[in-house]
VOBA-1610 file (N, C-alpha, C; in pm, whole numbers, padded with zeros to 5 digits, always signed):
BEGIN
Met-02486+16997-18650Met-02481+17079-18648Met-02442+17185-18546Ser-02278+17111-18561Ser-02157+17198-18499Ser-02097+17272-18534Glu-02113+17276-18666Glu-02005+17445-18766Glu-02134+17525-18732Leu-02035+17626-18765Leu-02073+17764-18728Leu-02130+17832-18878Leu-02219+17831-18862Leu-02232+17955-18999Leu-02217+18067-19001Glu-02180+18180-19115Glu-02162+18278-19142Glu-02338+18368-19102Val-02367+18458-19027Val-02445+18574-19010Val-02465+18650-19079Gly-02339+18747-19031Gly-02345+18844-19068Gly-02256+18918-19028Lys-02192+19034-19075Lys-02039+19144-19046Lys-02035+19247-18951Ile-01979+19247-18831Ile-02000+19411-18777Ile-01921+19501-18871Val-02037+19620-18905Val-02022+19761-18977Val-01930+19853-18946Arg-01898+19876-18873Arg-01873+19928-18728Arg-01911+20003-18607Ala-01827+20078-18527Ala-01796+20147-18395Ala-01990+20257-18431His-02020+20299-18350His-02142+20370-18304His-02160+20459-18172Gly-02126+20571-18162Gly-02128+20619-18079Gly-02035+20604-17893Leu-01999+20618-17879Leu-01908+20636-17762Leu-01911+20528-17664Lys-02024+20421-17623Lys-02031+20304-17519Lys-02012+20178-17598Gly-01966+20193-17690Gly-01941+20031-17763Gly-02029+19947-17861Asn-02122+20017-17856Asn-02228+20004-17981Asn-02098+19920-18113Val-02274+19857-18169Val-02155+19859-18296Val-02271+19870-18412Val-02263+19866-18510Val-02348+19828-18617Val-02335+19702-18703Val-02440+19600-18715Val-02404+19483-18756Val-02527+19470-18872Glu-02435+19453-18984Glu-02542+19422-19116Glu-02556+19214-19093Leu-02699+19205-19071Leu-02766+19132-19076Leu-02707+18987-19196Trp-02686+18871-19253Trp-02670+18840-19387Trp-02750+18735-19379Thr-02832+18686-19279Thr-02934+18581-19332Thr-03098+18698-19257Asn-03181+18575-19269Asn-03313+18648-19259Asn-03375+18658-19079Arg-03266+18603-19014Arg-03373+18557-18934Arg-03285+18690-18784Ser-03386+18775-18756Ser-03298+18894-18669Ser-03310+18811-18512Glu-03366+18732-18535Glu-03291+18655-18390Glu-03193+18657-18349Arg-03067+18623-18466Arg-02977+18601-18437Arg-02894+18704-18388Val-02984+18868-18307Val-02914+18964-18297Val-02985+19006-18166Ala-03102+18909-18120Ala-03195+18945-17965Ala-03092+18942-17841Ala-03147+18943-17774Ala-03038+19016-17645Ala-03025+18836-17646Gly-02906+18844-17529Gly-02876+18737-17487Gly-02830+18568-17564Ser-02873+18638-17713Ser-02798+18556-17859Ser-02604+18583-17833Leu-02554+18419-17870Leu-02430+18423-17803Leu-02361+18399-18034Leu-02299+18488-18061Leu-02211+18525-18168Leu-02113+18490-18150Thr-02022+18404-18327Thr-01884+18420-18265Thr-01771+18484-18382Gly-01739+18568-18323Gly-01625+18638-18384Gly-01475+18594-18421Thr-01370+18615-18448Thr-01241+18648-18434Thr-01190+18604-18352Gly-01187+18439-18349Gly-01152+18413-18180Gly-01213+18468-18056Arg-01319+18498-18044Arg-01402+18533-17904Arg-01545+18513-17912Asp-01651+18471-17816Asp-01749+18519-17864Asp-01779+18573-17788Leu-01935+18634-17840Leu-02028+18782-17814Leu-02127+18769-17787Arg-02141+18780-17669Arg-02327+18791-17643Arg-02414+18945-17632Val-02450+18900-17723Val-02585+19034-17756Val-02655+19135-17565Thr-02623+19217-17557Thr-02689+19254-17484Thr-02820+19341-17507His-02812+19429-17606His-02936+19519-17642His-02906+19499-17807Ser-02989+19486-17855Ser-03004+19539-18003Ser-03169+19642-18085Ser-03125+19715-18164Ser-03251+19732-18246Ser-03212+19797-18371Pro-03307+19757-18471Pro-03278+19772-18612Pro-03257+19976-18600Thr-03246+19917-18778Thr-03154+20071-18800Thr-03230+20085-18965Ser-03202+20172-18988Ser-03252+20167-19183Ser-03207+20095-19255Pro-03233+19999-19318Pro-03182+19902-19415Pro-03089+19963-19526Ser-02965+19931-19543Ser-02874+20023-19680Ser-02837+19879-19724Gly-02863+19958-19891Gly-02772+19859-19967Gly-02893+19646-19956Gly-03013+19710-19924Gly-03096+19559-19913Gly-03083+19514-19822Arg-02975+19477-19704Arg-02939+19424-19599Arg-03013+19515-19485Glu-03046+19407-19377Glu-03106+19447-19252Glu-02991+19491-19154Arg-02912+19620-19105Arg-02897+19642-18977Arg-02942+19650-18881Phe-02866+19657-18793Phe-02900+19644-18621Phe-02812+19714-18562Leu-02797+19806-18437Leu-02757+19906-18373Leu-02685+19784-18285Val-02582+19715-18180Val-02604+19620-18125Val-02487+19628-18015Ser-02531+19593-17893Ser-02450+19638-17811Ser-02438+19451-17732Phe-02279+19449-17706Phe-02210+19324-17659Phe-02195+19328-17537Asp-02170+19216-17431Asp-02149+19196-17327Asp-01986+19193-17312Gly-01906+19285-17222Gly-01770+19383-17187Gly-01763+19438-17300Ile-01808+19453-17351Ile-01801+19601-17490Ile-01819+19711-17422Ala-01727+19806-17423Ala-01791+19899-17342Ala-01706+20060-17360Asp-01699+20034-17505Asp-01619+20201-17496Asp-01602+20159-17692Arg-01588+20328-17765Arg-01586+20317-17884Arg-01462+20257-17950Glu-01332+20303-17839Glu-01248+20143-17892Glu-01202+20001-17883Ser-01340+19972-17749Ser-01338+19820-17766Ser-01412+19810-17919Ala-01546+19894-17945Ala-01618+19824-18027Ala-01508+19843-18167Glu-01483+19976-18205Glu-01382+19973-18292Glu-01283+19858-18336Ala-01293+19827-18234Ala-01144+19642-18275Ala-01233+19591-18300Leu-01385+19581-18337Leu-01461+19456-18363Leu-01491+19500-18541Arg-01421+19632-18559Arg-01514+19652-18753Arg-01422+19507-18866Gly-01546+19534-18903Gly-01481+19473-18996Gly-01510+19291-18954Glu-01508+19240-18816Glu-01557+19076-18824Glu-01664+19032-18798Val-01644+18915-18923Val-01741+18816-18943Val-01809+18764-18838Leu-01949+18740-18828Leu-02038+18703-18714Leu-02047+18585-18762Arg-02017+18456-18656Arg-02102+18320-18683Arg-02198+18297-18629Ala-02292+18199-18611Ala-02416+18126-18470Ala-02379+18015-18513Ala-02454+17931-18460Ala-02478+17799-18484Ala-02619+17775-18567Pro-02610+17683-18645Pro-02749+17618-18720Pro-02856+17644-18653Ile-02979+17660-18667Ile-03115+17665-18606Ile-03158+17526-18661Asp-03188+17489-18540Asp-03312+17307-18640Asp-03436+17393-18617Glu-03495+17415-18695Glu-03625+17417-18737Glu-03722+17311-18851Pro-03714+17182-18806Pro-03796+17189-18926Pro-03833+17109-19027Gly-03790+17091-19124Gly-03925+17130-19250Gly-03923+17242-19326Ser-03776+17308-19314Ser-03708+17428-19330Ser-03568+17374-19432Leu-03552+17436-19554Leu-03446+17347-19595Leu-03320+17535-19561Trp-03240+17443-19536Trp-03105+17606-19499Trp-02982+17557-19594Val-02886+17675-19652Val-02824+17679-19710Val-02710+17590-19758His-02682+17561-19595His-02550+17485-19535His-02587+17346-19561Glu-02740+17278-19548Glu-02736+17153-19574Glu-02816+17146-19751Leu-02796+17227-19828Leu-02829+17226-20007Leu-02671+17232-20010Val-02557+17225-19998Val-02459+17241-20070Val-02408+17104-20063Gly-02360+17082-20190Gly-02269+16923-20179Gly-02416+16866-20195Arg-02518+16840-20223Arg-02617+16769-20219Arg-02647+16703-20381Glu-02680+16642-20418Glu-02702+16606-20570Glu-02842+16589-20554Val-02856+16654-20723Val-02956+16692-20790Val-03034+16628-20858Phe-03180+16560-20839Phe-03228+16467-20906Phe-03358+16549-21075Asp-03329+16513-21158Asp-03530+16525-21243Asp-03626+16414-21197Ala-03760+16430-21203Ala-03840+16392-21148Ala-03802+16244-21236Gly-03762+16280-21323Gly-03787+16084-21375Gly-03582+15998-21324Gly-03554+16058-21207Gly-03425+16058-21119Gly-03273+16048-21206Gly-03280+16107-21299Gly-03158+16122-21372Gly-03080+16216-21287Ser-02989+16224-21288Ser-02876+16347-21240Ser-02853+16468-21310Leu-02939+16612-21203Leu-02852+16642-21289Leu-02751+16721-21243Gly-02610+16727-21154Gly-02515+16774-21087Gly-02540+16778-20964Thr-02419+16826-20920Thr-02425+16905-20712Thr-02405+17035-20721Val-02494+17049-20580Val-02529+17174-20529Val-02393+17221-20511Gln-02285+17399-20584Gln-02225+17381-20528Gln-02225+17527-20464Ala-02368+17595-20501Ala-02376+17698-20403Ala-02499+17783-20408Val-02592+17839-20321Val-02692+17900-20326Val-02735+18041-20328Glu-02730+18117-20478Glu-02724+18216-20457Glu-02876+18308-20447Ala-02868+18412-20384Ala-02995+18458-20317Ala-03011+18556-20529Asn-03166+18572-20505Asn-03213+18610-20597Asn-03418+18656-20570Pro-03419+18784-20553Pro-03554+18788-20559Pro-03696+18714-20555Ala-03635+18676-20665Ala-03802+18580-20739Ala-03742+18471-20691Ser-03721+18363-20642Ser-03658+18262-20565Ser-03549+18271-20546Asp-03437+18190-20470Asp-03314+18166-20458Asp-03289+18046-20553Leu-03166+18041-20602Leu-03067+17967-20737Leu-02996+17883-20632Leu-03022+17744-20643Leu-02948+17631-20679Leu-02801+17629-20780Val-02702+17661-20748Val-02580+17660-20825Val-02547+17538-20893Leu-02553+17516-20969Leu-02467+17342-21040Leu-02356+17370-21053Gly-02231+17250-21020Gly-02126+17256-21099Gly-02105+17309-21250Asp-02190+17255-21337Asp-02138+17312-21425Asp-02160+17472-21505Gly-02228+17557-21310Gly-02319+17698-21407Gly-02422+17663-21391Arg-02537+17581-21451Arg-02644+17598-21430Arg-02678+17619-21329Leu-02831+17714-21339Leu-02908+17745-21223Leu-03075+17719-21217Ile-03052+17640-21074Ile-03220+17644-21046Ile-03301+17676-20988Pro-03405+17701-20992Pro-03479+17823-20877Pro-03514+17695-20741Leu-03502+17772-20665Leu-03547+17666-20549Leu-03638+17657-20543Arg-03754+17737-20599Arg-03871+17703-20592Arg-03913+17542-20681Phe-03862+17570-20798Phe-03893+17401-20866Phe-03816+17307-20810Val-03755+17244-20617Val-03749+17152-20560Val-03861+17107-20510Val-03903+16947-20485Val-04013+16867-20451Val-03970+16833-20331Asp-03829+16755-20363Asp-03816+16649-20267Asp-03667+16698-20210Thr-03694+16651-20089Thr-03538+16710-20058Thr-03520+16549-19919Gly-03477+16428-19980Gly-03468+16355-19937Gly-03380+16265-19942Glu-03303+16163-19854Glu-03145+16129-19808Glu-03132+16064-19956Arg-03171+16085-20091Arg-03086+16023-20220Arg-03018+16171-20272Gly-03103+16307-20233Gly-03059+16402-20254Gly-03206+16489-20333Leu-03163+16627-20409Leu-03284+16683-20391Leu-03338+16655-20522Thr-03522+16630-20541Thr-03586+16616-20673Thr-03630+16755-20710Val-03622+16787-20865Val-03714+16875-20904Val-03806+16835-20974Glu-03885+16962-21026Glu-03982+16940-21143Glu-03973+17062-21197Leu-03880+17057-21377Leu-03857+17163-21400Leu-03972+17165-21517Pro-03931+17284-21576Pro-04047+17307-21700Pro-03941+17295-21799Glu-03986+17251-21898Glu-03941+17190-22021Glu-03851+17306-22094Gly-03735+17312-22103Gly-03605+17339-22148Gly-03532+17464-22060Leu-03541+17465-21917Leu-03518+17518-21844Leu-03326+17509-21811Leu-03331+17440-21829Leu-03204+17406-21835Leu-03076+17332-21969Asp-03149+17414-22034Asp-03048+17415-22230Asp-02982+17514-22245Leu-02842+17485-22293Leu-02764+17617-22288Leu-02767+17650-22451
//
């Protein structure tokens, strides 16, 4: 659980008092709640205040103030920084960083390959296997020690 995960990006400075616009890449808005600790490039950033702004391009954005960032020049220096945070421990939840690298098995126990990435998709996020095949996450029925087990409709993986 010590590896930091990318959770968003500082898009730009806002105003004269050190505020920035943060685009979240996660659906967990508590990542920018007051008191949250985020890591930028070579520095920790403690959130002192945040409020949602209008969404842009489907991503949720927040107006955020960080401790020690009190003017526009300091805020501009943060532009483009990718923000990272510690993984959230929530039993029973599937997290992307826990899926990548896991082997996928069909209901009969046959190996289908290894998850190389997880691709966001409105209907169901997709497991991307090493050979490029895609499996909707909604077909995962078990996340045991051995790997992920999926129950797939017939023909889903036919090329």
